[in-house]
C-alpha positions as CSV (number, residue, x, y, z in Angstrom):
1,X,-67.2,-39.6,-270.1
2,X,-70.9,-39.2,-270.3
3,X,-72.8,-41.5,-272.8
4,X,-76.3,-42.8,-273.4
5,X,-79.8,-41.4,-273.6
6,X,-82.3,-41.6,-270.8
7,X,-85.9,-40.4,-270.4
8,X,-87.0,-38.9,-267.0
9,X,-89.5,-36.6,-265.8
10,X,-89.3,-33.3,-263.9
11,X,-91.3,-33.1,-260.7
12,X,-93.6,-30.2,-259.8
13,X,-90.7,-28.3,-258.1
14,X,-88.5,-28.6,-261.2
15,X,-86.2,-31.3,-259.8
16,X,-84.7,-33.8,-262.2
17,X,-83.3,-37.2,-261.2
18,X,-79.8,-37.6,-262.9
19,X,-79.4,-41.2,-264.4
20,X,-77.4,-43.6,-262.3
21,X,-74.8,-44.0,-265.1
22,X,-74.2,-40.2,-265.1
23,X,-74.0,-40.1,-261.3
24,X,-71.4,-42.8,-261.5
25,X,-69.3,-40.5,-263.8
26,X,-69.7,-37.6,-261.4
27,X,-68.8,-39.8,-258.5
28,X,-65.7,-40.9,-260.3
29,X,-64.6,-37.3,-260.6
30,X,-65.7,-36.5,-257.1
31,X,-68.4,-34.1,-258.3
32,X,-71.7,-33.3,-256.7
33,X,-72.6,-30.4,-258.8
34,X,-73.7,-29.8,-262.4
35,X,-73.2,-26.4,-263.9
36,X,-76.2,-25.8,-266.3
37,X,-76.4,-23.3,-269.0
38,X,-78.6,-22.5,-271.9
39,X,-77.4,-23.5,-275.4
40,X,-79.1,-24.2,-278.7
41,X,-82.6,-25.6,-277.8
42,X,-81.5,-27.5,-274.7
43,X,-79.4,-27.2,-271.5
44,X,-75.9,-28.2,-271.2
45,X,-74.5,-29.7,-267.9
46,X,-70.9,-29.7,-267.1
47,X,-68.8,-30.8,-264.1
48,X,-66.9,-28.1,-262.4
49,X,-63.7,-29.4,-264.0
50,X,-65.1,-29.2,-267.5
51,X,-66.5,-25.8,-266.9
52,X,-63.2,-24.6,-265.6
53,X,-61.5,-25.9,-268.8
54,X,-64.1,-24.2,-270.9
55,X,-63.6,-20.9,-269.1
56,X,-59.8,-21.2,-269.6
57,X,-60.2,-21.7,-273.3
58,X,-62.3,-18.7,-273.7
59,X,-60.0,-16.6,-271.4
60,X,-57.2,-17.7,-273.5
61,X,-58.6,-16.0,-276.6
62,X,-57.2,-12.6,-277.2
63,X,-59.3,-10.1,-275.2
64,X,-59.2,-7.6,-278.0
65,X,-60.4,-10.1,-280.6
66,X,-63.1,-11.3,-278.2
67,X,-64.2,-7.7,-277.4
68,X,-64.0,-6.5,-281.0
69,X,-66.1,-9.3,-282.5
70,X,-69.8,-8.7,-281.8
71,X,-70.9,-12.3,-282.3
72,X,-68.3,-13.5,-279.7
73,X,-69.3,-10.9,-277.2
74,X,-73.0,-11.8,-277.6
75,X,-72.2,-15.6,-277.3
76,X,-70.1,-15.1,-274.2
77,X,-72.6,-13.0,-272.4
78,X,-75.4,-15.4,-273.4
79,X,-73.6,-18.5,-272.4
80,X,-72.1,-17.4,-269.1
81,X,-75.0,-15.3,-267.9
82,X,-77.3,-18.3,-268.1
83,X,-75.1,-20.5,-266.0
84,X,-76.2,-21.9,-262.7
85,X,-74.7,-24.4,-260.3
86,X,-77.1,-27.2,-259.5
87,X,-76.0,-29.4,-256.6
88,X,-77.1,-33.0,-256.5
89,X,-79.2,-33.8,-253.5
90,X,-79.2,-37.2,-251.6
91,X,-81.6,-38.7,-254.1
92,X,-79.3,-37.8,-257.0
93,X,-81.6,-34.9,-258.3
94,X,-80.9,-31.4,-259.3
95,X,-83.2,-28.4,-259.2
96,X,-83.2,-26.7,-262.5
97,X,-83.9,-22.9,-262.1
98,X,-87.1,-21.6,-263.6
99,X,-85.3,-19.5,-266.1
100,X,-83.4,-22.4,-267.5
101,X,-86.5,-24.6,-267.6
102,X,-88.3,-21.9,-269.5
103,X,-85.5,-21.5,-271.9
104,X,-85.4,-25.2,-272.8
105,X,-89.1,-25.7,-272.7
106,X,-88.9,-28.3,-269.9
107,X,-92.2,-29.1,-268.4
108,X,-92.7,-32.8,-267.5
109,X,-91.0,-35.3,-269.9
110,X,-87.2,-34.7,-270.5
111,X,-84.5,-36.5,-272.3
112,X,-80.9,-36.5,-270.9
113,X,-78.1,-37.3,-273.4
114,X,-74.5,-38.0,-272.6
115,X,-72.2,-36.2,-275.1
116,X,-68.6,-37.0,-274.0
117,X,-67.7,-34.2,-271.6
118,X,-71.2,-32.9,-270.9
119,X,-74.9,-33.7,-270.4
120,X,-77.6,-32.3,-272.5
121,X,-81.1,-31.9,-271.2
122,X,-83.9,-31.7,-273.8
123,X,-87.6,-31.4,-273.5
124,X,-89.0,-34.6,-275.1
125,X,-90.7,-32.7,-277.9
126,X,-87.5,-30.8,-278.9
127,X,-85.4,-33.9,-278.7
128,X,-87.9,-35.6,-281.1
129,X,-87.7,-32.8,-283.6
130,X,-83.9,-32.6,-283.3
131,X,-83.7,-36.4,-284.0
132,X,-86.0,-36.0,-287.0
133,X,-84.0,-33.2,-288.5
134,X,-80.7,-35.0,-287.8
135,X,-81.8,-38.1,-289.4
136,X,-82.5,-36.5,-292.7
137,X,-78.9,-35.3,-292.9
138,X,-77.2,-38.2,-291.1
139,X,-75.5,-39.6,-294.3
140,X,-74.2,-36.2,-295.3
141,X,-72.7,-35.5,-291.8
142,X,-71.3,-39.1,-291.6
143,X,-69.5,-38.5,-294.9
144,X,-67.9,-35.4,-293.6
145,X,-66.7,-37.2,-290.4
146,X,-64.9,-40.0,-292.6
147,X,-61.8,-37.7,-292.6
148,X,-61.4,-37.9,-288.8
149,X,-58.9,-40.4,-287.6
150,X,-60.3,-42.9,-285.2
């Protein structure tokens, strides 16, 4: 499982060094590729196995309900059309395609967060804005989570 928060920088070619703790997780699962896609205000990075599980869940939905619901069609198109396989090089870096960098506003400073089965890649500015907004609602959200069994 991915966890933690790390600040890194993109180089001039759009390469990003994956934190060593995240590379350890990838290595444990014999993975050398992250599948990145656009989501919310950041990029999501999945292992091939997690991506496969996600595809299965979506394919498991009724084709007719998926095709009939305009919002579901739009989400599936958006999410899957943005996906790109990004192999790790020998230095533990990935090359983020320009379209994904542009979508997420990635220029130089980025924040990588581990969120259980995925990695999120944020621009430093957008991450700061997200944290600020989230902290305002933290107690309210925490109260809703109390009902979850630990």
